[in-house]
C-alpha positions, 0 to 999 in steps of 0.5 A, spaced: 705 723 326 700 729 326 705 733 330 711 732 326 707 734 320 705 741 323 712 742 325 714 741 318 709 746 315 711 751 320 718 750 319 717 751 311 713 757 312 718 760 316 723 759 310 718 762 305 716 768 310 721 769 316 718 772 322 719 773 329 724 769 333 724 763 329 725 768 323 731 770 326 734 763 326 732 762 319 736 768 317 742 765 321 741 758 317 740 762 311 747 766 312 751 761 315 750 754 311 756 754 307 752 751 301 747 757 301 753 762 301 757 758 295 750 758 291 749 766 292 756 768 290 756 763 284 750 766 282 753 773 282 759 771 279 755 768 273 751 775 272 758 778 271 756 785 274 760 791 273 762 797 277 757 802 275 751 797 274 745 798 277 742 791 280 736 788 284 735 782 287 728 779 289 728 775 295 734 778 298 733 774 305 739 776 310 743 779 304 749 774 303 748 775 295 747 783 296 754 783 299 757 780 293 753 784 288 755 790 292 763 788 292 762 788 284 758 794 283 762 798 288 760 805 284 753 803 282 747 801 286 744 794 289 737 794 291 734 788 295 727 786 295 724 782 300 717 781 303 720 779 310 721 785 315 726 780 319 730 779 313 730 786 311 733 788 318 738 782 317 740 784 310 741 791 313 746 789 318 750 785 314 750 791 309 751 796 314 756 800 310 754 800 303 747 802 306 750 808 309 754 810 303 747 809 299 750 804 294 745 799 297 738 800 298 733 795 301 725 795 300 720 791 304 715 789 299 712 783 296 714 781 289 707 782 286 705 789 285 712 792 287 714 798 286 722 798 286 726 805 286 733 806 282 731 803 275 732 801 270 737 796 272 742 792 268 741 786 272 736 782 276 737 776 281 732 771 284 735 765 288 730 760 290 724 764 290 721 764 284 717 758 286 714 762 291 711 767 287 704 768 285 703 768 277 711 767 276 711 768 269 707 775 270 712 777 275 718 776 271 714 780 265 714 785 270 721 784 272 723 785 265 720 791 264 725 794 270 731 792 266 734 796 261 734 793 254 740 788 254 739 787 261 741 780 264 737 776 269 739 770 273 734 765 276 737 760 281 734 754 284 736 748 288 731 743 291 731 743 298 726 738 300 728 731 303 731 726 298 732 732 292 736 729 286 740 732 280 734 730 276 730 735 280 735 740 279 734 739 272 727 739 272 727 746 276 732 749 270 727 747 265 721 750 269 725 756 270 727 757 262 719 756 260 717 761 265 722 766 262 720 764 255 713 766 257 715 772 260 719 774 253 726 774 256 730 770 251 738 768 250 737 763 255 743 759 258 743 754 263 749 753 268 749 748 274 753 748 280 755 741 283 753 741 290 748 736 293 743 737 290 746 741 284 744 748 283 741 750 277 742 757 274 738 760 268 740 766 265 736 770 260 737 777 257 731 782 256 731 784 248 
């Protein structure tokens, strides 16, 4: 039992901050699991990004959502931020042409104390990462400061623990909404994607 628990902890840690050879495998899983791809593209669609807009994704992982954002903001700028060097490299390979064209920029940084070039932004996205942030309400307030007035933010959560349920997804949506309210970001709405378990997306606007 102790061995299984250690393996589980190491696996969870890799999904939080992929590194080394195991991190490359985690990135492959993130980018090829059909539910992950569907979730990312759905969230991008909810943000309704327009061609000339500037968008930032926090915890961009292997760059699946970045690619979808770059297709929409084809005359703008998309910035991907991740604290894993492995993920930044995979995102760079997945978005190689857009990076070379200057339409996608990648920033290897943690969400706390970050410096993100390219703002102010019209929209921001974070998929299954807010729960890993230190002081998430503080981080969201800082992200709000990177958005122009009227800028949109989408926070996405899909519980990934064994036995996750629709009730857990609904609870995650409530938690995200409360964090956004605490951070001073308003005009919220909640959308749900019918996967197993469901995906919650909470959207808000900087006043």
